[in-house]
C-alpha positions as CSV (number, residue, x, y, z in Angstrom):
1,M,-51.9,-28.6,-93.1
2,K,-53.2,-25.5,-91.4
3,T,-54.0,-27.6,-88.3
4,N,-50.4,-28.8,-88.1
5,Y,-49.1,-25.2,-88.3
6,L,-51.6,-24.2,-85.6
7,Q,-50.6,-27.0,-83.3
8,T,-46.9,-26.3,-83.8
9,A,-47.5,-22.6,-82.9
10,I,-49.4,-23.6,-79.7
11,N,-46.6,-26.0,-78.7
12,I,-44.0,-23.3,-79.2
13,V,-46.0,-20.8,-77.1
14,L,-46.6,-23.4,-74.3
15,G,-42.9,-24.3,-74.4
16,C,-41.8,-20.7,-74.0
17,A,-44.3,-20.2,-71.2
18,V,-42.9,-23.3,-69.3
19,V,-39.3,-22.0,-69.8
20,A,-40.2,-18.5,-68.6
21,L,-42.0,-19.9,-65.5
22,T,-39.1,-22.2,-64.7
23,V,-36.6,-19.2,-65.0
24,Q,-38.9,-17.0,-62.8
25,T,-39.4,-19.5,-60.0
26,Q,-36.2,-21.6,-60.0
27,I,-33.4,-19.5,-61.4
28,L,-34.0,-15.8,-60.8
29,Q,-33.7,-14.7,-57.2
30,K,-36.6,-12.8,-55.8
31,D,-35.6,-9.4,-54.3
32,Q,-38.7,-9.2,-52.2
33,T,-41.1,-11.5,-50.4
34,S,-44.2,-10.3,-48.5
35,V,-45.7,-12.2,-45.7
36,R,-48.7,-11.2,-43.5
37,E,-47.2,-12.5,-40.2
38,L,-43.9,-14.1,-39.3
39,N,-43.1,-15.8,-35.9
40,V,-39.5,-16.3,-35.1
41,E,-37.3,-16.8,-32.0
42,R,-34.3,-15.2,-33.6
43,L,-33.8,-13.0,-36.7
44,N,-30.3,-12.3,-38.1
45,V,-29.7,-9.5,-40.5
46,M,-26.4,-10.3,-42.2
47,E,-23.9,-8.4,-44.5
48,P,-22.8,-10.1,-47.8
49,S,-19.4,-10.7,-46.0
50,G,-21.2,-13.0,-43.6
51,H,-21.0,-11.0,-40.4
52,P,-24.1,-9.9,-38.5
53,R,-25.4,-6.3,-38.7
54,L,-28.4,-6.7,-36.4
55,V,-29.8,-9.6,-34.3
56,L,-33.3,-9.7,-32.9
57,A,-33.8,-12.5,-30.5
58,N,-35.8,-13.9,-27.5
59,T,-34.3,-14.8,-24.2
60,A,-33.3,-18.4,-25.1
61,H,-31.6,-17.4,-28.3
62,A,-29.9,-14.1,-27.3
63,P,-26.5,-13.7,-29.0
64,K,-23.2,-13.8,-27.2
65,A,-20.9,-10.8,-27.2
66,I,-18.6,-10.9,-30.2
67,K,-15.7,-8.9,-31.6
68,Q,-15.0,-9.1,-35.3
69,G,-17.2,-12.1,-35.5
70,K,-15.5,-14.1,-32.7
71,V,-17.2,-14.9,-29.4
72,V,-15.6,-13.0,-26.5
73,F,-18.0,-13.9,-23.6
74,D,-21.6,-14.8,-22.8
75,P,-23.4,-11.9,-21.2
76,G,-26.4,-14.1,-20.3
77,Q,-30.1,-13.6,-21.0
78,R,-30.8,-10.3,-22.8
79,P,-33.9,-10.5,-25.0
80,G,-34.1,-7.7,-27.5
81,M,-32.0,-6.3,-30.4
82,V,-28.2,-6.1,-30.7
83,F,-26.3,-3.8,-33.2
84,Y,-23.0,-4.6,-34.9
85,N,-20.4,-2.4,-36.6
86,D,-18.8,-2.8,-40.0
87,E,-16.3,-5.3,-38.6
88,G,-18.9,-7.6,-37.0
89,T,-18.3,-6.3,-33.5
90,E,-21.2,-5.5,-31.1
91,N,-21.7,-1.8,-30.6
92,G,-25.0,-1.3,-28.8
93,G,-28.5,-2.5,-28.7
94,L,-32.0,-2.5,-27.1
95,I,-32.8,-5.0,-24.4
96,F,-35.9,-5.3,-22.2
97,R,-37.4,-7.4,-19.5
98,G,-40.2,-7.2,-16.9
99,K,-41.9,-9.4,-14.4
100,K,-43.2,-9.5,-10.9
101,V,-41.7,-12.0,-8.5
102,G,-43.9,-12.2,-5.4
103,D,-44.4,-8.6,-4.4
104,N,-41.2,-7.5,-6.1
105,I,-41.1,-5.8,-9.5
106,E,-38.1,-6.6,-11.8
107,H,-38.6,-4.4,-14.8
108,G,-36.1,-2.7,-17.1
109,L,-35.6,-1.3,-20.6
110,H,-32.1,-0.3,-21.9
111,L,-31.1,1.4,-25.2
112,S,-27.3,1.8,-25.5
113,F,-24.5,2.8,-27.9
114,D,-21.0,1.5,-27.4
115,R,-17.5,3.0,-27.9
116,Y,-15.5,1.3,-30.6
117,N,-14.5,-2.2,-29.3
118,Q,-15.7,-1.1,-25.8
119,D,-18.8,-1.0,-23.7
120,Q,-21.7,1.5,-23.7
121,V,-21.0,5.2,-23.6
122,V,-24.6,6.4,-24.1
123,A,-27.5,4.6,-22.4
124,L,-31.2,5.5,-22.2
125,Q,-32.9,3.4,-19.5
126,H,-35.8,2.8,-17.3
127,I,-35.4,0.5,-14.2
128,E,-37.9,-0.4,-11.6
129,Q,-36.6,-2.9,-9.0
130,D,-36.1,-3.3,-5.3
131,G,-38.1,-0.2,-4.5
132,M,-35.9,1.9,-6.9
133,L,-37.4,3.8,-9.8
134,I,-35.0,5.3,-12.4
135,A,-35.7,6.8,-15.8
136,G,-33.0,8.8,-17.7
137,L,-30.0,9.2,-19.9
138,N,-26.5,8.1,-18.8
139,I,-23.2,9.3,-20.4
140,V,-20.2,7.1,-19.6
141,D,-16.5,7.5,-20.3
142,R,-14.7,4.3,-21.5
143,P,-11.0,3.8,-21.7
144,Q,-8.9,2.9,-24.8
145,L,-8.8,-0.7,-23.8
146,D,-10.6,-3.3,-25.9
147,F,-13.3,-5.1,-23.9
148,D,-12.0,-8.5,-24.9
149,V,-8.6,-7.7,-23.4
150,Y,-10.3,-6.4,-20.3
151,M,-12.5,-9.5,-19.9
152,E,-9.5,-11.8,-20.3
153,L,-7.5,-10.0,-17.6
154,A,-10.6,-9.7,-15.3
155,L,-11.4,-13.4,-15.5
156,A,-7.8,-14.3,-14.9
157,A,-7.6,-11.9,-11.9
158,E,-10.8,-13.5,-10.4
159,K,-9.0,-16.8,-10.5
160,G,-6.0,-15.3,-8.6
161,D,-3.6,-14.8,-11.5
162,K,-1.0,-12.4,-10.0
163,T,0.2,-11.2,-13.4
164,A,-3.4,-10.3,-14.5
165,I,-4.0,-8.6,-11.1
166,A,-0.8,-6.5,-11.5
167,K,-1.8,-5.5,-15.1
168,L,-5.2,-4.5,-14.0
169,E,-3.8,-2.4,-11.1
170,A,-1.3,-0.7,-13.5
171,L,-4.1,0.1,-16.0
172,D,-6.3,1.5,-13.3
173,V,-3.9,4.3,-12.5
174,K,-3.4,5.4,-16.1
175,K,-4.5,8.9,-17.0
176,D,-7.4,7.7,-19.1
177,G,-9.2,6.6,-15.9
178,S,-10.4,3.3,-14.6
179,I,-10.5,0.4,-17.1
180,H,-14.1,-0.2,-16.0
181,G,-15.1,3.3,-17.2
182,A,-16.9,6.0,-15.2
183,R,-20.3,7.6,-15.4
184,R,-19.8,11.3,-16.3
185,A,-23.4,12.5,-16.5
186,F,-27.0,11.6,-15.7
187,Y,-30.2,13.4,-16.6
188,G,-33.5,12.0,-15.5
189,T,-35.4,11.0,-12.4
190,F,-34.5,8.9,-9.4
191,N,-37.3,7.9,-7.1
192,N,-39.4,10.9,-8.2
193,K,-36.5,13.3,-7.9
194,A,-35.6,15.1,-11.2
195,M,-31.9,15.8,-11.5
196,L,-28.9,16.6,-13.6
197,Q,-25.7,15.1,-12.1
198,L,-22.2,15.8,-13.4
199,N,-19.2,13.7,-12.3
200,D,-15.5,14.0,-12.6
201,P,-13.3,11.5,-14.7
202,S,-13.2,9.1,-11.8
203,G,-17.0,9.0,-11.6
204,K,-17.3,11.0,-8.4
205,K,-20.3,13.4,-8.2
206,R,-19.2,17.0,-8.4
207,I,-22.4,18.9,-9.3
208,E,-26.1,18.0,-8.7
209,M,-29.0,20.1,-9.8
210,A,-32.4,18.7,-8.6
211,V,-36.0,19.3,-8.0
212,N,-37.8,16.9,-5.5
213,D,-41.4,15.6,-5.7
214,K,-42.6,18.7,-3.7
215,G,-41.2,21.1,-6.4
216,E,-38.3,22.3,-4.2
217,P,-35.1,23.1,-6.3
218,Q,-31.5,22.6,-5.2
219,L,-28.0,23.0,-6.5
220,V,-25.1,21.3,-4.7
221,F,-21.3,21.3,-5.4
222,F,-19.0,18.6,-4.1
223,D,-15.2,18.4,-3.8
224,D,-13.1,15.5,-5.1
225,K,-13.5,13.6,-1.8
226,G,-17.3,13.7,-2.1
227,A,-17.7,16.4,0.7
228,E,-20.3,19.1,0.1
229,I,-18.8,22.6,-0.5
230,L,-21.8,24.7,-1.5
231,R,-25.5,24.3,-1.4
232,L,-28.1,26.6,-3.0
233,P,-30.4,27.4,-1.3
234,E,-28.8,26.6,2.1
235,Q,-31.1,24.0,3.6
236,K,-31.2,20.3,4.4
237,D,-30.8,17.7,1.7
238,L,-33.8,17.3,-0.6
239,K,-35.5,13.9,-0.6
């Protein structure tokens, strides 16, 4: 009799253990998984709503430009990381590339942040290409025109659509500036020349403070036509 009771108890314990193991492995969702190494070609970080928050991808699987989850256009190869806002619209990212073709270097890294439904307004970049060496911070003004609207008009204008061309011309003369945007400031180095450059709303250079690779300083002012109006100290252009 005691043996029967003992066997029954053992069966109950084993049954409970099997049920618990089944619940743990098959029913309950694990909140965390640890792996030592993970190789992927693309990684999508998604919101519960289903739209992306961040995409990390190689060249072949780089994401297309989207607005509120819908594809607007294909920007081409851009390996790196792309950010998305609360509505599933692209709003910045980190892209990078680098190689040598023959004797020419084609190298670049670019971290940018976009205006709402527009293109980049802050960009930290390094470019080495065609004998040009740039490292610095760009600040760009962007108009209140959604980039998908601009792309639709621009593509139609390229095909000769007169209505689209007229709309683009009308938008270009609005007070908020060119629909393409305009670079307002740059701080960094250009071909070993350190500089701070300030531009007007149309993107024309108005002030440049610089120090060349020989350590010579210079401050130059320009009018709205691009003509020099004052140079301190008065000497030839620094190279």
